[in-house]
N, CA, C and O atoms as CSV, one atom per row, in Angstrom:
chain,resi,resn,atom,element,x,y,z
A,1,MET,N,N,42.960,40.896,42.397
A,1,MET,CA,C,43.090,40.089,41.368
A,1,MET,C,C,42.202,39.013,41.256
A,1,MET,O,O,42.051,38.209,42.176
A,2,GLN,N,N,41.505,38.931,40.010
A,2,GLN,CA,C,40.519,37.803,39.931
A,2,GLN,C,C,41.322,36.378,39.515
A,2,GLN,O,O,42.348,36.350,38.835
A,3,ARG,N,N,40.752,35.408,39.974
A,3,ARG,CA,C,41.088,33.983,39.898
A,3,ARG,C,C,40.409,33.526,38.410
A,3,ARG,O,O,39.324,34.022,38.106
A,4,LEU,N,N,40.949,32.745,37.660
A,4,LEU,CA,C,40.556,32.087,36.490
A,4,LEU,C,C,40.797,30.766,36.402
A,4,LEU,O,O,41.946,30.325,36.380
A,5,SER,N,N,39.547,29.882,36.333
A,5,SER,CA,C,39.449,28.690,36.407
A,5,SER,C,C,39.673,28.035,34.865
A,5,SER,O,O,38.984,28.458,33.936
A,6,ILE,N,N,40.591,27.067,34.669
A,6,ILE,CA,C,40.712,26.439,33.448
A,6,ILE,C,C,40.398,24.996,33.455
A,6,ILE,O,O,40.932,24.242,34.268
A,7,ASP,N,N,39.477,24.554,32.502
A,7,ASP,CA,C,39.171,23.082,32.504
A,7,ASP,C,C,40.433,22.244,32.372
A,7,ASP,O,O,41.302,22.705,31.631
A,8,SER,N,N,40.639,21.230,32.901
A,8,SER,CA,C,41.797,20.409,32.787
A,8,SER,C,C,41.989,19.986,31.272
A,8,SER,O,O,43.125,19.771,30.850
A,9,TYR,N,N,41.023,19.883,30.562
A,9,TYR,CA,C,41.097,19.334,29.360
A,9,TYR,C,C,41.901,20.434,28.472
A,9,TYR,O,O,42.695,20.068,27.606
A,10,VAL,N,N,41.694,21.542,28.692
A,10,VAL,CA,C,42.501,22.625,27.925
A,10,VAL,C,C,43.943,22.542,28.084
A,10,VAL,O,O,44.686,22.771,27.130
A,11,LEU,N,N,44.408,22.209,29.301
A,11,LEU,CA,C,45.919,22.071,29.486
A,11,LEU,C,C,46.290,20.615,29.258
A,11,LEU,O,O,47.480,20.441,28.995
A,12,ASP,N,N,45.456,19.442,29.306
A,12,ASP,CA,C,45.927,18.180,29.170
A,12,ASP,C,C,45.902,17.683,27.839
A,12,ASP,O,O,46.677,16.779,27.525
A,13,ALA,N,N,45.009,18.225,26.921
A,13,ALA,CA,C,44.615,17.829,25.571
A,13,ALA,C,C,44.741,18.869,24.661
A,13,ALA,O,O,45.337,18.673,23.602
A,14,LEU,N,N,44.259,19.948,24.931
A,14,LEU,CA,C,44.299,21.066,23.905
A,14,LEU,C,C,45.723,21.678,23.486
A,14,LEU,O,O,46.125,21.780,22.327
A,15,MET,N,N,46.451,22.089,24.718
A,15,MET,CA,C,47.615,22.414,24.590
A,15,MET,C,C,48.576,21.477,23.920
A,15,MET,O,O,49.330,21.969,23.079
A,16,PRO,N,N,48.650,20.236,24.169
A,16,PRO,CA,C,49.837,19.414,23.369
A,16,PRO,C,C,49.239,19.323,21.911
A,16,PRO,O,O,50.017,19.377,20.958
A,17,ASP,N,N,47.838,19.182,21.701
A,17,ASP,CA,C,47.283,19.148,20.381
A,17,ASP,C,C,47.785,20.549,19.600
A,17,ASP,O,O,48.478,20.456,18.586
A,18,LEU,N,N,47.481,21.547,20.015
A,18,LEU,CA,C,47.818,22.886,19.340
A,18,LEU,C,C,49.446,23.152,19.262
A,18,LEU,O,O,49.928,23.528,18.193
A,19,VAL,N,N,50.156,22.978,20.250
A,19,VAL,CA,C,51.472,23.227,20.375
A,19,VAL,C,C,52.543,22.195,19.800
A,19,VAL,O,O,53.480,22.494,19.060
A,20,ARG,N,N,52.240,20.972,20.261
A,20,ARG,CA,C,53.111,19.758,19.461
A,20,ARG,C,C,52.641,19.522,18.196
A,20,ARG,O,O,53.407,19.706,17.250
A,21,HIS,N,N,51.279,19.067,17.969
A,21,HIS,CA,C,50.805,18.597,16.741
A,21,HIS,C,C,50.673,19.490,15.775
A,21,HIS,O,O,51.271,19.239,14.728
A,22,ASP,N,N,49.987,20.570,15.845
A,22,ASP,CA,C,49.877,21.800,15.034
A,22,ASP,C,C,51.013,22.593,14.764
A,22,ASP,O,O,51.182,23.203,13.708
A,23,HIS,N,N,51.870,22.582,15.817
A,23,HIS,CA,C,53.144,23.482,15.886
A,23,HIS,C,C,52.663,24.896,15.702
A,23,HIS,O,O,53.248,25.665,14.939
A,24,ARG,N,N,51.396,25.311,16.529
A,24,ARG,CA,C,50.971,26.600,16.500
A,24,ARG,C,C,50.747,27.163,18.017
A,24,ARG,O,O,49.593,27.416,18.361
A,25,PRO,N,N,51.841,27.366,18.946
A,25,PRO,CA,C,51.563,27.957,20.146
A,25,PRO,C,C,50.826,29.184,20.231
A,25,PRO,O,O,50.262,29.583,21.250
A,26,SER,N,N,50.854,29.822,19.015
A,26,SER,CA,C,50.052,31.249,19.159
A,26,SER,C,C,48.445,30.936,19.103
A,26,SER,O,O,47.587,31.698,19.549
A,27,ALA,N,N,48.208,29.733,18.501
A,27,ALA,CA,C,46.636,29.426,18.809
A,27,ALA,C,C,46.292,29.187,20.260
A,27,ALA,O,O,45.325,29.664,20.852
A,28,PHE,N,N,47.199,28.399,20.741
A,28,PHE,CA,C,46.959,28.214,22.464
A,28,PHE,C,C,46.912,29.414,23.026
A,28,PHE,O,O,45.993,29.590,23.825
A,29,LEU,N,N,47.857,30.538,22.775
A,29,LEU,CA,C,47.794,31.656,23.423
A,29,LEU,C,C,46.337,32.345,23.198
A,29,LEU,O,O,45.656,32.771,24.131
A,30,VAL,N,N,45.967,32.392,21.867
A,30,VAL,CA,C,44.809,33.142,21.547
A,30,VAL,C,C,43.645,32.459,22.260
A,30,VAL,O,O,42.746,33.107,22.794
A,31,TYR,N,N,43.695,31.105,22.248
A,31,TYR,CA,C,42.470,30.380,23.012
A,31,TYR,C,C,42.529,30.924,24.454
A,31,TYR,O,O,41.544,31.444,24.978
A,32,LEU,N,N,43.808,30.778,25.126
A,32,LEU,CA,C,43.571,31.185,26.447
A,32,LEU,C,C,43.128,32.692,26.648
A,32,LEU,O,O,42.559,32.996,27.696
A,33,TYR,N,N,43.380,33.678,25.640
A,33,TYR,CA,C,43.139,34.982,25.780
A,33,TYR,C,C,41.588,34.804,25.634
A,33,TYR,O,O,40.921,35.300,26.541
A,34,LEU,N,N,40.988,34.232,24.726
A,34,LEU,CA,C,39.506,34.098,24.511
A,34,LEU,C,C,38.826,33.595,25.621
A,34,LEU,O,O,37.715,34.042,25.907
A,35,TRP,N,N,39.433,32.601,26.369
A,35,TRP,CA,C,38.914,31.879,27.436
A,35,TRP,C,C,38.591,32.821,28.599
A,35,TRP,O,O,37.557,32.836,29.265
A,36,ARG,N,N,39.677,33.610,28.717
A,36,ARG,CA,C,39.683,34.698,29.787
A,36,ARG,C,C,38.538,35.776,29.452
A,36,ARG,O,O,37.803,36.204,30.343
A,37,ARG,N,N,38.446,36.127,28.309
A,37,ARG,CA,C,37.466,37.047,27.896
A,37,ARG,C,C,35.888,36.569,28.026
A,37,ARG,O,O,34.949,37.208,28.502
A,38,THR,N,N,35.894,35.383,27.512
A,38,THR,CA,C,34.505,34.736,27.726
A,38,THR,C,C,34.129,33.971,29.116
A,38,THR,O,O,33.208,33.171,29.278
A,39,ALA,N,N,35.091,34.428,30.090
A,39,ALA,CA,C,34.736,33.888,31.358
A,39,ALA,C,C,34.692,32.197,31.455
A,39,ALA,O,O,33.889,31.489,32.062
A,40,GLY,N,N,35.701,31.871,30.739
A,40,GLY,CA,C,35.602,30.120,30.852
A,40,GLY,C,C,34.693,29.653,29.735
A,40,GLY,O,O,34.202,28.524,29.766
A,41,ALA,N,N,34.473,30.462,28.798
A,41,ALA,CA,C,33.441,29.970,27.782
A,41,ALA,C,C,32.095,29.844,28.070
A,41,ALA,O,O,31.424,28.919,27.611
A,42,THR,N,N,31.565,30.861,28.930
A,42,THR,CA,C,30.270,30.964,29.321
A,42,THR,C,C,29.524,32.047,28.654
A,42,THR,O,O,28.306,32.173,28.780
A,43,ARG,N,N,30.162,32.721,28.043
A,43,ARG,CA,C,29.621,33.948,27.156
A,43,ARG,C,C,30.439,34.230,25.993
A,43,ARG,O,O,31.555,33.730,25.858
A,44,THR,N,N,29.840,35.129,25.029
A,44,THR,CA,C,30.642,35.536,23.781
A,44,THR,C,C,31.256,36.870,24.111
A,44,THR,O,O,30.893,37.545,25.074
A,45,THR,N,N,32.224,37.224,23.251
A,45,THR,CA,C,33.022,38.478,23.313
A,45,THR,C,C,33.466,38.864,22.077
A,45,THR,O,O,33.945,38.112,21.227
A,46,ALA,N,N,33.266,40.297,21.968
A,46,ALA,CA,C,33.790,40.862,21.009
A,46,ALA,C,C,35.277,41.378,21.145
A,46,ALA,O,O,35.702,42.032,22.098
A,47,ALA,N,N,35.970,40.992,20.075
A,47,ALA,CA,C,37.552,41.263,20.139
A,47,ALA,C,C,38.069,41.748,18.896
A,47,ALA,O,O,38.011,40.970,17.943
A,48,SER,N,N,38.569,42.895,18.721
A,48,SER,CA,C,39.306,43.195,17.264
A,48,SER,C,C,40.644,42.372,17.317
A,48,SER,O,O,41.076,41.937,18.384
A,49,TYR,N,N,41.271,42.182,16.130
A,49,TYR,CA,C,42.626,41.744,16.234
A,49,TYR,C,C,43.596,42.629,16.842
A,49,TYR,O,O,44.581,42.096,17.353
A,50,GLN,N,N,43.499,43.749,16.870
A,50,GLN,CA,C,44.238,44.526,17.644
A,50,GLN,C,C,44.311,44.324,19.166
A,50,GLN,O,O,45.383,44.274,19.768
A,51,MET,N,N,43.142,44.213,19.736
A,51,MET,CA,C,42.812,43.768,21.089
A,51,MET,C,C,43.727,42.405,21.417
A,51,MET,O,O,44.529,42.343,22.348
A,52,ILE,N,N,43.461,41.369,20.508
A,52,ILE,CA,C,44.209,40.396,20.579
A,52,ILE,C,C,45.550,40.198,20.590
A,52,ILE,O,O,46.117,39.366,21.299
A,53,CYS,N,N,46.165,41.064,19.692
A,53,CYS,CA,C,47.316,41.295,19.718
A,53,CYS,C,C,47.959,41.990,21.119
A,53,CYS,O,O,48.958,41.519,21.662
A,54,ASP,N,N,47.381,42.949,21.528
A,54,ASP,CA,C,47.862,43.589,22.641
A,54,ASP,C,C,47.780,42.597,23.793
A,54,ASP,O,O,48.673,42.608,24.641
A,55,GLY,N,N,46.758,41.734,23.879
A,55,GLY,CA,C,46.522,40.908,25.074
A,55,GLY,C,C,47.381,39.619,25.152
A,55,GLY,O,O,47.469,38.999,26.212
A,56,THR,N,N,48.089,39.172,23.885
A,56,THR,CA,C,48.801,38.065,23.824
A,56,THR,C,C,50.086,38.462,23.415
A,56,THR,O,O,50.921,37.582,23.621
A,57,GLY,N,N,50.586,39.622,22.839
A,57,GLY,CA,C,51.994,39.839,22.297
A,57,GLY,C,C,52.198,39.368,21.021
A,57,GLY,O,O,53.369,39.324,20.642
A,58,LEU,N,N,51.211,38.955,20.166
A,58,LEU,CA,C,51.523,38.115,18.986
A,58,LEU,C,C,51.321,39.382,17.843
A,58,LEU,O,O,50.723,40.423,18.118
A,59,SER,N,N,51.789,39.158,16.827
A,59,SER,CA,C,51.631,39.911,15.555
A,59,SER,C,C,50.383,39.925,15.060
A,59,SER,O,O,49.765,38.894,15.323
A,60,LYS,N,N,49.758,40.768,14.404
A,60,LYS,CA,C,48.418,40.702,13.915
A,60,LYS,C,C,48.177,39.546,12.983
A,60,LYS,O,O,47.060,39.028,12.982
A,61,ARG,N,N,49.233,39.044,12.099
A,61,ARG,CA,C,49.279,38.155,11.169
A,61,ARG,C,C,49.187,36.766,12.017
A,61,ARG,O,O,48.440,35.856,11.658
A,62,SER,N,N,50.019,36.683,13.180
A,62,SER,CA,C,49.960,35.581,13.896
A,62,SER,C,C,48.644,35.174,14.518
A,62,SER,O,O,48.225,34.018,14.573
A,63,ALA,N,N,47.975,36.369,15.031
A,63,ALA,CA,C,46.648,36.339,15.485
A,63,ALA,C,C,45.515,36.016,14.479
A,63,ALA,O,O,44.500,35.412,14.826
A,64,GLN,N,N,45.721,36.415,13.315
A,64,GLN,CA,C,44.807,35.926,12.274
A,64,GLN,C,C,45.004,34.437,11.851
A,64,GLN,O,O,44.031,33.689,11.758
A,65,GLU,N,N,46.191,34.044,11.613
A,65,GLU,CA,C,46.404,32.666,11.548
A,65,GLU,C,C,45.741,31.708,12.623
A,65,GLU,O,O,45.105,30.689,12.355
A,66,ALA,N,N,46.022,32.250,13.979
A,66,ALA,CA,C,45.582,31.517,14.961
A,66,ALA,C,C,44.060,31.441,15.133
A,66,ALA,O,O,43.545,30.395,15.528
A,67,ILE,N,N,43.400,32.424,14.871
A,67,ILE,CA,C,41.958,32.395,14.811
A,67,ILE,C,C,41.500,31.579,13.712
A,67,ILE,O,O,40.513,30.864,13.884
A,68,ALA,N,N,42.098,31.600,12.605
A,68,ALA,CA,C,41.745,30.727,11.527
A,68,ALA,C,C,41.680,29.335,11.713
A,68,ALA,O,O,40.736,28.641,11.334
A,69,LEU,N,N,42.868,28.849,12.403
A,69,LEU,CA,C,42.910,27.490,12.831
A,69,LEU,C,C,42.160,27.085,13.967
A,69,LEU,O,O,41.784,25.918,14.076
A,70,LEU,N,N,41.907,27.962,14.833
A,70,LEU,CA,C,40.845,27.580,15.911
A,70,LEU,C,C,39.431,27.306,15.224
A,70,LEU,O,O,38.668,26.358,15.409
A,71,HIS,N,N,39.316,28.296,14.463
A,71,HIS,CA,C,37.791,28.165,13.691
A,71,HIS,C,C,37.808,27.036,12.636
A,71,HIS,O,O,36.717,26.544,12.350
A,72,ARG,N,N,38.711,26.656,12.139
A,72,ARG,CA,C,38.969,25.568,11.265
A,72,ARG,C,C,38.802,24.178,11.918
A,72,ARG,O,O,38.200,23.240,11.393
A,73,ARG,N,N,39.429,24.156,13.171
A,73,ARG,CA,C,39.275,22.866,14.153
A,73,ARG,C,C,38.182,22.921,15.077
A,73,ARG,O,O,38.079,22.100,15.987
A,74,ARG,N,N,37.223,24.004,14.857
A,74,ARG,CA,C,35.925,24.078,15.534
A,74,ARG,C,C,35.907,24.200,17.004
A,74,ARG,O,O,35.013,23.883,17.788
A,75,PHE,N,N,37.212,24.785,17.257
A,75,PHE,CA,C,37.247,25.239,18.884
A,75,PHE,C,C,36.591,26.541,19.120
A,75,PHE,O,O,36.201,26.836,20.250
A,76,ILE,N,N,36.451,27.335,18.113
A,76,ILE,CA,C,35.553,28.608,18.406
A,76,ILE,C,C,34.685,28.894,17.188
A,76,ILE,O,O,34.812,28.469,16.040
A,77,ASP,N,N,33.847,29.647,17.664
A,77,ASP,CA,C,32.874,30.194,16.400
A,77,ASP,C,C,33.044,31.595,16.453
A,77,ASP,O,O,33.156,32.182,17.530
A,78,VAL,N,N,33.081,32.361,14.994
A,78,VAL,CA,C,33.383,33.417,14.850
A,78,VAL,C,C,32.101,34.104,14.203
A,78,VAL,O,O,31.609,33.431,13.297
A,79,ALA,N,N,31.483,35.261,14.473
A,79,ALA,CA,C,30.399,35.746,13.891
A,79,ALA,C,C,30.864,37.354,13.654
A,79,ALA,O,O,31.636,37.988,14.374
A,80,ARG,N,N,30.233,37.789,12.543
A,80,ARG,CA,C,30.557,39.102,12.274
A,80,ARG,C,C,29.228,39.534,11.561
A,80,ARG,O,O,28.614,38.804,10.783
A,81,LYS,N,N,28.826,40.898,11.942
A,81,LYS,CA,C,27.551,41.560,11.416
A,81,LYS,C,C,27.840,41.762,9.881
A,81,LYS,O,O,27.042,41.453,8.997
A,82,HIS,N,N,29.250,42.396,9.645
A,82,HIS,CA,C,29.368,42.562,8.082
A,82,HIS,C,C,31.055,42.299,8.150
A,82,HIS,O,O,31.701,42.022,9.161
A,83,ALA,N,N,31.573,42.473,6.741
A,83,ALA,CA,C,32.985,41.946,6.582
A,83,ALA,C,C,33.935,42.843,7.547
A,83,ALA,O,O,34.949,42.339,8.030
A,84,THR,N,N,33.568,44.202,7.811
A,84,THR,CA,C,34.653,44.896,8.428
A,84,THR,C,C,34.173,45.088,10.004
A,84,THR,O,O,34.741,45.891,10.744
A,85,ALA,N,N,33.182,44.351,10.386
A,85,ALA,CA,C,32.797,44.510,11.886
A,85,ALA,C,C,33.738,43.700,12.905
A,85,ALA,O,O,34.363,42.690,12.583
A,86,THR,N,N,33.747,44.176,13.941
A,86,THR,CA,C,34.617,43.546,15.060
A,86,THR,C,C,34.059,42.079,15.040
A,86,THR,O,O,32.849,41.871,14.944
A,87,PRO,N,N,34.845,41.218,15.119
A,87,PRO,CA,C,34.366,39.666,15.297
A,87,PRO,C,C,33.898,39.446,16.828
A,87,PRO,O,O,34.449,39.983,17.789
A,88,VAL,N,N,32.834,38.602,16.897
A,88,VAL,CA,C,32.385,38.081,17.968
A,88,VAL,C,C,32.780,36.674,18.207
A,88,VAL,O,O,32.492,35.821,17.367
A,89,PHE,N,N,33.420,36.367,19.292
A,89,PHE,CA,C,33.926,34.977,19.586
A,89,PHE,C,C,33.079,34.158,20.663
A,89,PHE,O,O,32.667,34.702,21.687
A,90,ALA,N,N,32.851,32.846,20.372
A,90,ALA,CA,C,32.447,32.137,21.258
A,90,ALA,C,C,33.223,30.656,21.221
A,90,ALA,O,O,33.459,30.015,20.197
A,91,LEU,N,N,33.552,30.281,22.554
A,91,LEU,CA,C,34.463,28.995,22.683
A,91,LEU,C,C,33.461,27.907,22.663
A,91,LEU,O,O,32.441,27.946,23.352
A,92,ARG,N,N,33.766,26.919,21.852
A,92,ARG,CA,C,33.268,25.605,21.668
A,92,ARG,C,C,33.858,24.562,22.670
A,92,ARG,O,O,34.955,24.084,22.380
A,93,CYS,N,N,33.278,24.186,23.748
A,93,CYS,CA,C,33.773,23.196,24.647
A,93,CYS,C,C,33.061,21.885,24.416
A,93,CYS,O,O,32.049,21.526,25.019
A,94,HIS,N,N,33.728,21.174,23.431
A,94,HIS,CA,C,32.868,19.921,23.284
A,94,HIS,C,C,33.077,18.735,24.220
A,94,HIS,O,O,32.324,17.766,24.312
A,95,TRP,N,N,34.083,18.922,24.829
A,95,TRP,CA,C,34.525,17.912,26.130
A,95,TRP,C,C,33.483,18.214,27.173
A,95,TRP,O,O,33.294,17.316,27.993
A,96,ARG,N,N,32.808,19.261,27.286
A,96,ARG,CA,C,31.615,19.563,28.171
A,96,ARG,C,C,30.339,18.798,27.874
A,96,ARG,O,O,29.559,18.482,28.773
A,97,GLU,N,N,30.129,18.489,26.525
A,97,GLU,CA,C,29.096,18.054,26.012
A,97,GLU,C,C,28.835,16.549,26.273
A,97,GLU,O,O,27.737,16.018,26.108
A,98,ARG,N,N,29.969,15.907,26.703
A,98,ARG,CA,C,29.954,14.463,26.785
A,98,ARG,C,C,29.219,13.979,27.934
A,98,ARG,O,O,29.118,12.769,28.138
């Protein structure tokens, strides 16, 4: 079993912001899933919506809405080679830039 380290900002500020303020706990689950896949935001990861659904237990629509919110709020970057390609995600950790 591997250990996963999570920045305190993710739990202290991001979780209440997404869950309480935006009323989107699904966005927080997706963020944690991507955090794990990117090894704590140190690399990018390609993940289909089906992979995100399987990893979080969310429906496809909930995963899509969560990704859209995280991208709009600039918590993640999403890149695709073309419209139907598997998205590549990168987490933006603005609190580390301070």
